[in-house]
C-alpha positions in Angstrom: 31.5 -4.8 48.2 33.8 -6.9 50.4 37.3 -6.0 51.2 38.1 -9.7 51.8 40.7 -11.0 49.6 39.5 -13.3 46.7 40.3 -16.9 47.5 43.1 -18.2 45.5 42.4 -21.5 43.5 44.4 -24.4 44.8 45.9 -25.0 41.4 47.2 -21.4 41.2 48.6 -21.9 44.8 50.3 -25.1 43.8 51.9 -23.6 40.8 53.1 -20.4 42.6 54.7 -22.9 45.2 56.5 -24.6 42.3 57.6 -21.2 40.9 58.9 -20.2 44.2 60.9 -23.5 44.6 62.4 -23.0 41.1 63.4 -19.4 41.8 65.0 -20.5 45.0 66.9 -23.2 43.1 67.9 -20.7 40.5 69.4 -18.3 43.0 71.5 -21.0 44.7 72.5 -22.4 41.3 73.7 -18.8 40.3 75.4 -18.6 43.7 77.5 -21.8 43.0 78.2 -20.6 39.5 79.6 -17.2 40.7 81.7 -19.0 43.4 83.2 -21.0 40.5 83.8 -18.0 38.3 85.5 -16.2 41.2 88.0 -19.0 41.3 88.4 -18.7 37.7 89.0 -14.9 38.1 91.7 -15.6 40.7 93.3 -18.2 38.5 93.3 -15.9 35.5 94.8 -13.0 37.5 97.6 -15.2 38.9 98.4 -16.6 35.6 98.3 -13.4 33.6 95.3 -14.4 31.6 92.8 -11.7 30.4 89.5 -11.4 32.3 87.4 -12.1 29.1 87.7 -15.1 26.8 85.7 -14.4 23.5 86.3 -17.9 22.1 85.0 -19.6 25.2 82.1 -17.2 25.3 81.1 -18.1 21.8 81.4 -21.7 22.5 79.1 -21.3 25.6 76.5 -19.2 23.5 76.2 -22.0 21.1 76.2 -24.7 23.7 73.4 -22.8 25.7 71.4 -22.2 22.6 71.4 -25.9 21.8 70.5 -26.7 25.4 67.7 -24.2 25.2 66.2 -25.7 22.0 66.4 -29.2 23.5 64.5 -27.9 26.6 61.8 -26.0 24.5 63.1 -22.7 25.7 63.7 -19.9 23.3 67.4 -19.8 22.4 67.4 -16.0 22.1 66.2 -15.6 25.6 68.8 -18.1 26.8 71.5 -16.3 25.1 70.5 -12.8 26.6 70.4 -14.6 30.0 73.9 -15.9 29.4 75.1 -12.5 28.2 73.9 -10.8 31.3 75.7 -13.5 33.4 78.9 -13.3 31.5 79.0 -9.4 31.6 78.7 -9.8 35.5 81.4 -12.4 35.6 83.8 -10.2 33.4 83.3 -7.3 35.8 84.3 -9.6 38.6 87.4 -10.8 36.8 88.5 -7.2 36.0 88.2 -6.3 39.6 90.0 -9.4 40.7 92.8 -8.7 38.0 93.0 -5.1 39.2 93.3 -6.2 43.0 96.0 -8.7 42.0 97.9 -6.0 39.9 98.0 -3.7 42.8 99.5 -6.4 45.0 102.4 -6.9 42.7 
């Protein structure tokens, strides 16, 4: 029995390369999204708006579910993914609001 690694089929290597590229794009897109939501958090804090906007969140869930259906992606998965992101954003907004309140 050989300890040499089994060669990876070219198609598998190609697919893995595509997945790696998509993962990198997702990370950069999430970073851009969080930069924008940080600005939203600052704006909310300076104008006295609450960190969370349930009406907006409901609109986004409906929008994302529709986008997911159009993209042949499970809408339930898309909603869970958005919920995870929104939870993180709200935590950031709460921290920004607390920082802003401490300066006043």
